[in-house]
Phi, psi and omega in degrees: 000135181287162176299322179299316179294322178297317179296314180299316178297319179298315179298320179295321183279318188256352175075336178211162184204141174240172177300322179295323175300315181298317180292309186289324186259330185242352183060036178250125186259347182241064183301319183299326177291320178293322177297318178298318177301315181294319177297321177298333177278000177093008179277127184273112181235126177266154175227145177229132177270128179254132178248126180216187173237144179280184184299335179268001179088005179281140179291138176225161173212152179204162180261144172245123182257139176222149172288135180301131181092355180247036182269000000 
């Protein structure tokens, strides 16, 4: 199974995905590239940027991806 298929299946099953999900569950390190591939195939994927602070209080941000219509 290709990385793109793994990402798509994960999104269908879990409804949302972050880079950490991709690394920890699928061993995929370039999630944004896989999302771009899927979008190029016509799959509608939304992204939302989340802004938080880490344990040391430093600002961080990351994207949460969802299949359109699965929110």
